[in-house]
ROTORLUM-832488 format. One record per residue (C-alpha): residue number from 1; residue in one letter; x, y, z. Coordinates in Angstrom, 3 decimals, always signed. Layout:
BEGIN
{site NUM 'a' {X Y Z}},
...
% end
This chain:
BEGIN
{site 1 'm' {+0.178 +0.307 +0.044}},
{site 2 's' {+1.453 +3.555 -0.530}},
{site 3 'd' {+0.013 +7.112 +0.133}},
{site 4 't' {-1.600 +8.586 -1.739}},
{site 5 'a' {+0.453 +11.442 -2.264}},
{site 6 'd' {+3.212 +9.495 -4.298}},
{site 7 'y' {+1.047 +9.310 -7.044}},
{site 8 'a' {-0.269 +11.171 -9.681}},
{site 9 'l' {-2.710 +9.855 -12.354}},
{site 10 'f' {-2.813 +10.710 -16.035}},
{site 11 'l' {-5.886 +9.148 -17.863}},
{site 12 'd' {-6.740 +8.936 -21.523}},
{site 13 'f' {-10.184 +9.613 -22.738}},
{site 14 'd' {-11.095 +7.267 -25.754}},
{site 15 'g' {-10.963 +3.638 -24.954}},
{site 16 't' {-9.855 +4.187 -21.500}},
{site 17 'l' {-12.615 +6.323 -19.766}},
{site 18 'v' {-15.045 +5.443 -22.048}},
{site 19 'e' {-15.991 +3.005 -24.844}},
{site 20 'i' {-14.524 +3.557 -28.429}},
{site 21 'a' {-17.951 +5.023 -30.467}},
{site 22 'p' {-18.509 +4.751 -34.332}},
{site 23 'r' {-17.915 +8.956 -34.243}},
{site 24 'p' {-16.144 +10.757 -32.211}},
{site 25 'd' {-19.062 +12.312 -31.328}},
{site 26 'a' {-21.043 +9.593 -30.465}},
{site 27 'v' {-18.698 +9.204 -27.462}},
{site 28 'r' {-21.403 +7.736 -24.176}},
{site 29 'v' {-19.771 +8.970 -20.809}},
{site 30 'd' {-20.769 +6.984 -17.578}},
{site 31 'p' {-23.213 +9.665 -15.137}},
{site 32 'd' {-20.829 +8.273 -12.186}},
{site 33 'l' {-17.091 +8.713 -13.649}},
{site 34 'v' {-17.528 +12.729 -13.006}},
{site 35 'p' {-18.228 +12.209 -9.860}},
{site 36 'a' {-15.713 +9.531 -9.098}},
{site 37 'l' {-12.658 +11.394 -11.078}},
{site 38 'e' {-13.665 +14.477 -8.701}},
{site 39 'r' {-13.248 +12.466 -5.804}},
{site 40 'l' {-10.327 +11.017 -6.319}},
{site 41 'r' {-8.314 +14.335 -7.615}},
{site 42 'e' {-9.444 +15.255 -3.669}},
{site 43 'r' {-7.985 +12.297 -2.418}},
{site 44 'l' {-4.602 +12.907 -5.126}},
{site 45 'g' {-4.620 +16.447 -3.525}},
{site 46 'g' {-5.256 +17.818 -7.302}},
{site 47 'a' {-3.140 +15.589 -9.192}},
{site 48 'l' {-5.086 +14.245 -11.701}},
{site 49 'a' {-5.233 +15.094 -14.960}},
{site 50 'i' {-6.855 +13.563 -18.498}},
{site 51 'v' {-4.333 +12.912 -21.312}},
{site 52 't' {-5.703 +13.283 -25.224}},
{site 53 'g' {-6.256 +13.630 -28.303}},
{site 54 'r' {-8.970 +15.225 -28.018}},
{site 55 'p' {-9.140 +19.481 -27.536}},
{site 56 'v' {-9.793 +20.555 -24.045}},
{site 57 'a' {-12.490 +22.473 -24.849}},
{site 58 'v' {-14.189 +19.131 -26.375}},
{site 59 'i' {-13.276 +17.180 -23.334}},
{site 60 'd' {-15.066 +19.461 -20.868}},
{site 61 'd' {-18.154 +18.977 -23.094}},
{site 62 'f' {-18.016 +15.243 -22.360}},
{site 63 'l' {-17.029 +16.288 -18.399}},
{site 64 't' {-19.451 +18.895 -17.739}},
{site 65 'p' {-19.906 +20.158 -14.868}},
{site 66 'a' {-16.139 +19.306 -14.172}},
{site 67 'r' {-12.869 +21.452 -14.981}},
{site 68 'f' {-10.183 +18.990 -14.819}},
{site 69 'd' {-6.307 +19.623 -15.651}},
{site 70 'v' {-5.966 +18.748 -19.474}},
{site 71 'a' {-3.744 +17.597 -22.091}},
{site 72 'g' {-5.157 +18.016 -25.490}},
{site 73 'l' {-4.185 +17.444 -28.545}},
{site 74 'h' {-1.509 +14.991 -27.386}},
{site 75 'g' {-0.238 +17.445 -25.841}},
{site 76 'v' {-0.667 +20.868 -27.888}},
{site 77 'e' {-2.622 +22.651 -24.888}},
{site 78 'r' {-2.378 +21.753 -21.831}},
{site 79 'r' {-4.417 +23.376 -18.720}},
{site 80 'v' {-3.213 +23.508 -15.421}},
{site 81 'd' {-5.029 +24.774 -12.505}},
{site 82 'g' {-7.501 +26.651 -15.047}},
{site 83 'r' {-4.516 +28.023 -17.087}},
{site 84 'l' {-4.824 +27.009 -20.896}},
{site 85 's' {-2.162 +27.415 -22.862}},
{site 86 'g' {-1.150 +26.569 -26.295}},
{site 87 'g' {-3.286 +24.710 -29.560}},
{site 88 'r' {-4.206 +27.914 -31.900}},
{site 89 'p' {-4.693 +27.034 -35.309}},
{site 90 'e' {-3.879 +30.035 -36.336}},
{site 91 'd' {+0.044 +28.807 -35.297}},
{site 92 'h' {-0.220 +25.905 -38.104}},
{site 93 'p' {-0.745 +27.664 -41.741}},
{site 94 'd' {+0.855 +24.423 -43.051}},
{site 95 'l' {-1.563 +22.301 -41.098}},
{site 96 'r' {-4.367 +24.053 -42.228}},
{site 97 'a' {-3.833 +23.535 -46.111}},
{site 98 'g' {-3.475 +19.988 -45.071}},
{site 99 'v' {-6.637 +19.730 -43.306}},
{site 100 'e' {-8.102 +21.591 -47.089}},
{site 101 'r' {-6.685 +18.833 -49.320}},
{site 102 'l' {-7.900 +16.410 -46.521}},
{site 103 'h' {-11.593 +16.790 -47.013}},
{site 104 'a' {-11.005 +16.941 -50.892}},
{site 105 'e' {-9.188 +14.037 -51.465}},
{site 106 't' {-11.785 +12.269 -49.196}},
{site 107 'a' {-14.509 +13.525 -50.155}},
{site 108 'r' {-15.425 +10.520 -52.293}},
{site 109 'y' {-14.967 +7.850 -49.934}},
{site 110 'e' {-18.690 +7.025 -47.933}},
{site 111 'a' {-18.184 +7.372 -43.772}},
{site 112 'v' {-14.252 +8.664 -43.842}},
{site 113 'l' {-14.880 +11.270 -41.433}},
{site 114 'i' {-12.389 +14.426 -41.023}},
{site 115 'e' {-11.907 +15.238 -37.034}},
{site 116 'd' {-10.620 +19.141 -37.566}},
{site 117 'k' {-9.096 +19.952 -34.461}},
{site 118 'g' {-7.570 +23.159 -35.015}},
{site 119 'a' {-4.148 +22.438 -34.458}},
{site 120 's' {-4.109 +18.291 -35.378}},
{site 121 'v' {-6.161 +16.532 -37.790}},
{site 122 'a' {-7.878 +13.276 -37.549}},
{site 123 'v' {-8.750 +11.105 -40.372}},
{site 124 'h' {-11.293 +8.419 -39.553}},
{site 125 'w' {-12.396 +5.492 -40.728}},
{site 126 'r' {-13.698 +3.143 -38.694}},
{site 127 'l' {-17.422 +3.080 -40.447}},
{site 128 'a' {-16.181 +2.713 -43.761}},
{site 129 'a' {-15.925 -0.263 -46.592}},
{site 130 'p' {-12.418 -1.862 -46.491}},
{site 131 'g' {-11.705 +0.004 -49.795}},
{site 132 'd' {-12.459 +3.617 -48.948}},
{site 133 'a' {-10.907 +2.669 -45.613}},
{site 134 'e' {-7.902 +2.129 -46.880}},
{site 135 'a' {-7.591 +4.680 -49.369}},
{site 136 'a' {-8.625 +7.113 -46.451}},
{site 137 'e' {-5.064 +5.549 -44.754}},
{site 138 'a' {-2.744 +6.648 -47.965}},
{site 139 'i' {-4.350 +9.603 -48.219}},
{site 140 'v' {-3.585 +10.807 -44.571}},
{site 141 'k' {-0.066 +9.421 -44.781}},
{site 142 'a' {+0.516 +11.143 -48.405}},
{site 143 'v' {-0.325 +14.884 -46.606}},
{site 144 'a' {+1.795 +14.020 -43.489}},
{site 145 's' {+4.743 +12.884 -45.751}},
{site 146 'd' {+4.360 +16.416 -47.698}},
{site 147 'l' {+3.930 +18.634 -44.463}},
{site 148 'g' {+7.261 +17.350 -43.725}},
{site 149 'a' {+9.339 +16.960 -40.433}},
{site 150 'a' {+7.650 +19.478 -38.346}},
{site 151 'y' {+4.226 +17.281 -38.288}},
{site 152 'r' {+4.076 +13.187 -37.608}},
{site 153 'l' {+1.523 +10.972 -38.410}},
{site 154 'q' {-0.187 +8.821 -35.318}},
{site 155 'l' {-1.992 +5.745 -36.755}},
{site 156 'g' {-4.467 +4.228 -33.974}},
{site 157 'k' {-7.623 +2.222 -34.421}},
{site 158 'a' {-9.545 +2.630 -37.616}},
{site 159 'v' {-8.359 +6.550 -37.044}},
{site 160 'g' {-4.771 +8.596 -38.486}},
{site 161 'e' {-4.128 +11.960 -36.526}},
{site 162 'i' {-1.748 +14.488 -37.605}},
{site 163 'v' {-0.010 +16.538 -35.078}},
{site 164 'p' {+3.090 +18.596 -34.270}},
{site 165 'a' {+6.288 +16.565 -34.186}},
{site 166 'd' {+6.986 +17.865 -30.472}},
{site 167 'a' {+3.587 +16.688 -29.591}},
{site 168 't' {+3.557 +13.780 -27.961}},
{site 169 'k' {+1.581 +12.579 -24.410}},
{site 170 'g' {+5.101 +11.161 -22.884}},
{site 171 'h' {+5.837 +15.166 -23.218}},
{site 172 'a' {+2.874 +16.437 -21.912}},
{site 173 'i' {+3.629 +13.831 -18.215}},
{site 174 'r' {+6.387 +15.077 -18.355}},
{site 175 'a' {+5.364 +18.901 -18.822}},
{site 176 'f' {+2.873 +18.027 -15.848}},
{site 177 'l' {+5.284 +16.668 -13.391}},
{site 178 'e' {+7.589 +19.856 -13.296}},
{site 179 'a' {+4.892 +21.821 -11.114}},
{site 180 'p' {+2.812 +20.918 -7.962}},
{site 181 'p' {+0.798 +19.273 -7.506}},
{site 182 'y' {+1.809 +16.966 -9.585}},
{site 183 'a' {+5.804 +17.516 -9.272}},
{site 184 'g' {+7.851 +14.866 -6.897}},
{site 185 'r' {+5.092 +12.292 -7.549}},
{site 186 'r' {+5.322 +9.044 -9.273}},
{site 187 'a' {+3.274 +8.730 -12.560}},
{site 188 'i' {+0.757 +6.383 -13.522}},
{site 189 'f' {-0.583 +6.223 -16.991}},
{site 190 'l' {-3.371 +4.166 -18.092}},
{site 191 'g' {-4.141 +4.300 -21.724}},
{site 192 'd' {-5.374 +2.150 -24.648}},
{site 193 'd' {-4.029 +2.642 -28.281}},
{site 194 'r' {-1.091 +2.870 -29.960}},
{site 195 't' {-0.329 +6.407 -29.774}},
{site 196 'd' {-0.169 +5.679 -26.256}},
{site 197 'e' {+2.477 +4.096 -26.290}},
{site 198 'i' {+5.217 +6.627 -26.852}},
{site 199 'a' {+3.712 +7.491 -23.451}},
{site 200 'f' {+4.107 +3.964 -21.795}},
{site 201 'a' {+7.642 +4.367 -22.703}},
{site 202 's' {+8.544 +7.138 -21.327}},
{site 203 'v' {+6.793 +6.774 -18.022}},
{site 204 'n' {+8.504 +3.106 -17.417}},
{site 205 'e' {+11.787 +4.685 -18.578}},
{site 206 'd' {+10.716 +7.271 -15.622}},
{site 207 'g' {+9.706 +5.137 -12.961}},
{site 208 'g' {+6.100 +5.051 -13.515}},
{site 209 'v' {+3.323 +2.759 -13.499}},
{site 210 's' {+1.907 +2.273 -17.327}},
{site 211 'v' {-1.523 +0.556 -17.870}},
{site 212 'r' {-2.710 -0.691 -21.289}},
{site 213 'i' {-6.332 -1.013 -21.326}},
{site 214 'g' {-7.374 -4.360 -23.347}},
{site 215 'e' {-5.707 -6.405 -26.281}},
{site 216 'g' {-2.556 -5.572 -28.130}},
{site 217 'a' {+0.962 -5.600 -27.492}},
{site 218 't' {+2.754 -3.481 -25.863}},
{site 219 'v' {+5.151 -2.368 -23.228}},
{site 220 'a' {+3.240 -1.240 -20.383}},
{site 221 's' {+3.920 -2.729 -17.405}},
{site 222 'r' {+0.434 -3.423 -16.362}},
{site 223 'r' {-2.934 -4.278 -18.410}},
{site 224 'l' {-6.911 -3.744 -17.501}},
{site 225 't' {-9.568 -5.362 -19.836}},
{site 226 'd' {-11.674 -3.082 -21.162}},
{site 227 'p' {-12.722 +1.255 -19.687}},
{site 228 'a' {-15.628 -0.561 -17.649}},
{site 229 'a' {-12.569 -2.036 -15.872}},
{site 230 'v' {-10.877 +1.163 -15.465}},
{site 231 'r' {-14.450 +2.805 -14.122}},
{site 232 'a' {-14.537 +0.248 -11.661}},
{site 233 'l' {-10.801 +0.913 -10.154}},
{site 234 'l' {-11.250 +4.676 -10.282}},
{site 235 't' {-14.507 +4.503 -8.218}},
{site 236 'a' {-12.907 +1.825 -5.839}},
{site 237 'w' {-9.900 +4.241 -5.507}},
{site 238 'a' {-11.842 +7.409 -4.955}},
{site 239 'e' {-13.624 +5.239 -2.290}},
{site 240 'g' {-10.733 +5.458 -0.521}},
{site 241 'a' {-8.784 +1.830 -1.989}},
{site 242 'p' {-5.205 +1.667 -1.679}},
{site 243 'i' {-3.635 +3.039 -4.487}},
{site 244 'd' {-1.621 +0.715 -5.837}},
{site 245 'p' {-0.834 -0.422 -9.401}},
{site 246 'e' {+1.820 -2.539 -8.856}},
{site 247 'a' {-0.923 -4.800 -7.449}},
{site 248 'l' {-2.505 -4.787 -10.933}},
{site 249 'p' {-2.129 -7.476 -13.477}},
{site 250 'a' {+0.660 -7.623 -15.701}},
{site 251 'a' {+0.243 -6.695 -18.981}},
% end
């Protein structure tokens, strides 16, 4: 058993706190999730943050009325103690041109969705026919390649996302850990996708605990089965159960 002051908790959103939905805007948030997160944040002395590919404003909409610390767009924007920085679309003119190209080149493919996040962009093909999905993946790869070294492509579950090259969830977690109430604590990071593997690696390197949600090869040290298991764990921790991530099943 460890004292709650030992840990800082970092949580992915889609596929971790909530189940993946066919469309990004169709996510359902369990009504008990926000109260549990608020209680757990209090227990951790404020050291709880959402680390996600979503914009901060979208996370606020899903988790209303609460306002958590958030690293959005894989760390392009970050809010700590109510202060938001980064993530201005006008700082990314080349990406904005790339977004226009993505819209134009995927328009012919039914059920391919462009999620424009301002300072990043995601192409979703979960609902598309196999041929259309292959075409969408090829298009986003080509656009990312043409944008050059300033941006990188992250491939996830039926999605390809173009983000600034220096934005990773691992960098975001390390930035949180540089200041109170996170400083001096050991990171716990829960995530579910290939895009979370960079953060798993950095958390492991820094002596934290990484937890993969769901199946698949991973560098994470621990694993939970699905978002329902995550919510059950967070609720137990919020209600006073020992916060002992080392007791979770090995990955």
